[in-house]
C-alpha positions in Angstrom: -96.6 42.0 -123.7 -95.5 39.5 -126.3 -92.6 36.5 -125.6 -89.7 38.6 -125.8 -85.8 38.0 -125.3 -82.5 39.9 -125.4 -79.5 38.2 -127.1 -76.4 39.1 -125.0 -73.0 39.4 -126.6 -69.6 39.0 -125.4 -66.6 41.6 -125.2 -66.1 40.4 -128.9 -69.6 41.1 -130.2 -70.3 37.6 -130.5 -73.5 36.0 -129.3 -73.0 33.7 -126.2 -76.6 33.6 -124.7 -80.3 34.4 -124.8 -81.9 35.8 -121.5 -85.4 37.5 -120.8 -86.4 41.0 -121.5 -87.1 41.5 -117.2 -83.0 39.9 -117.1 -81.9 42.6 -120.0 -83.4 45.4 -118.0 -82.2 44.8 -114.8 -78.4 44.4 -116.1 -79.3 47.6 -117.7 -80.5 49.1 -114.8 -77.3 47.7 -112.7 -74.7 49.2 -115.2 -73.6 45.5 -116.5 -74.5 45.7 -120.0 -74.5 48.1 -122.7 -77.6 48.2 -124.5 -76.6 47.6 -128.1 -80.3 48.0 -129.7 -83.9 48.2 -128.2 -87.2 46.7 -129.6 -88.3 49.1 -131.8 -92.1 48.9 -130.5 -92.3 47.6 -127.4 -91.6 49.2 -124.0 -91.9 47.7 -120.2 -94.5 49.7 -118.1 -94.4 50.4 -114.4 -97.1 52.1 -113.0 -94.9 55.7 -113.2 -92.5 55.3 -116.1 -91.8 53.5 -119.1 -88.8 51.7 -120.2 -87.6 50.6 -123.8 -86.9 47.0 -124.1 -83.5 45.9 -125.2 -83.3 43.2 -127.7 -79.5 43.2 -127.9 -76.7 43.9 -125.2 -73.2 43.6 -124.6 -71.4 42.5 -121.3 -67.7 42.9 -120.6 -66.9 38.8 -120.2 -64.5 37.4 -122.7 -66.6 34.0 -122.5 -66.5 31.9 -125.7 -69.4 30.6 -127.9 -67.2 28.4 -130.3 -68.9 25.0 -131.7 -67.7 21.9 -130.8 -70.1 19.6 -130.7 -70.9 17.7 -134.4 -73.8 19.2 -136.3 -77.3 18.4 -135.5 -80.2 18.6 -138.3 -81.6 21.9 -137.0 -78.2 23.7 -136.2 -77.7 23.1 -140.4 -80.8 24.6 -140.7 -80.3 27.5 -138.7 -76.5 28.4 -140.5 -78.5 28.3 -144.0 -81.2 30.4 -143.2 -83.8 27.6 -144.0 -82.8 28.0 -147.7 -81.5 25.2 -150.1 -78.2 25.3 -150.7 -78.5 24.6 -154.5 -82.0 26.6 -156.1 -82.0 29.0 -152.8 -85.6 28.5 -152.1 -86.9 29.5 -148.4 -88.5 26.8 -146.7 -89.8 25.7 -143.4 -87.7 22.5 -141.6 -90.1 20.1 -142.3 -89.6 21.1 -146.0 -86.1 20.4 -146.2 -83.5 17.7 -146.0 -79.9 18.0 -144.9 -77.8 16.7 -148.4 -74.1 15.1 -148.0 -72.1 17.5 -150.7 -69.9 14.3 -151.2 -72.5 11.6 -150.8 -72.1 9.1 -147.9 -71.4 6.1 -150.6 -68.1 8.6 -152.1 -66.9 8.9 -148.5 -68.5 11.9 -147.4 -68.8 12.3 -143.8 -71.4 13.8 -141.1 -69.3 17.2 -141.0 -70.0 21.1 -140.7 -68.1 21.4 -144.3 -70.0 18.4 -145.6 -73.6 19.1 -145.1 -75.9 21.5 -146.6 -79.6 22.1 -146.5 -81.6 21.1 -149.7 -84.9 21.2 -150.6 -86.3 17.5 -151.8 -86.6 18.4 -155.2 -82.5 19.6 -155.4 -81.6 16.4 -153.5 -83.5 13.8 -155.1 -82.0 15.6 -158.5 -78.4 15.6 -157.5 -78.4 11.9 -156.4 -75.0 10.4 -156.1 -73.7 13.6 -158.0 -71.5 16.4 -156.2 -72.7 19.6 -156.4 -71.6 22.7 -155.4 -73.7 24.5 -153.2 -74.6 28.2 -154.6 -77.1 29.6 -151.7 -75.0 28.0 -148.3 -71.2 28.4 -147.7 -70.9 24.8 -145.8 -68.5 25.9 -142.8 -68.3 25.6 -139.4 -70.0 28.6 -137.8 -68.1 30.0 -135.2 -70.9 30.2 -132.6 -74.3 28.6 -132.3 -75.8 27.7 -129.8 -78.7 25.2 -128.5 -80.5 28.0 -126.1 -80.8 30.3 -129.3 -81.9 27.4 -131.7 -84.9 26.8 -129.1 -85.9 30.1 -128.9 -85.2 32.4 -132.1 -88.6 30.9 -133.6 -90.7 31.6 -130.9 -89.7 35.7 -131.2 -91.6 38.1 -132.9 -90.8 39.3 -136.5 -88.7 42.3 -135.4 -86.8 40.8 -132.6 -85.9 38.1 -134.9 -84.7 41.0 -137.9 -82.4 42.7 -135.4 -81.0 39.5 -134.4 -80.1 38.3 -137.6 -77.5 41.5 -137.9 -75.4 39.8 -134.9 -75.4 36.1 -135.5 -74.8 35.9 -139.4 -71.6 33.3 -140.1 -69.1 35.5 -140.6 -67.8 33.4 -143.6 -71.1 33.6 -145.5 -71.2 35.2 -149.0 -74.5 37.0 -150.3 -75.6 34.9 -152.8 -75.8 36.2 -156.2 
């Protein structure tokens, strides 16, 4: 079976953990979670039964996932969906840079509200000017957790598509 993981949502439908598919099936069997979505193609097999594999579950916890830390490069990449905030190109992490909307030379800081993902070409063209990002909204997300960042790129495409619906930044507007 592929590397499968399950996104765990709290009572307010906010993500706060990622667990193995085995743990998710166990939580479901014990009645400790409500399965929101199953994997579209994968099933777990025992000698006598097949079980659908949960990819999103909800637990009754009210545990908070609020972001308290300063942003890291990878957190900004994930917040902006690996997309240049100025031209909209989607690139790999090694092809992107982090840009200060208000340049450091003009007093800009390393903060959620002043950082945006940028391609090298846009970052060079911008120089020391202040540009308003068109394809990203530089806001502090309500949640973003390190464990998810480590696992998200290793799961299959189907799981990423399902998770994306639950991980979208609540303040993000659709790009024109």
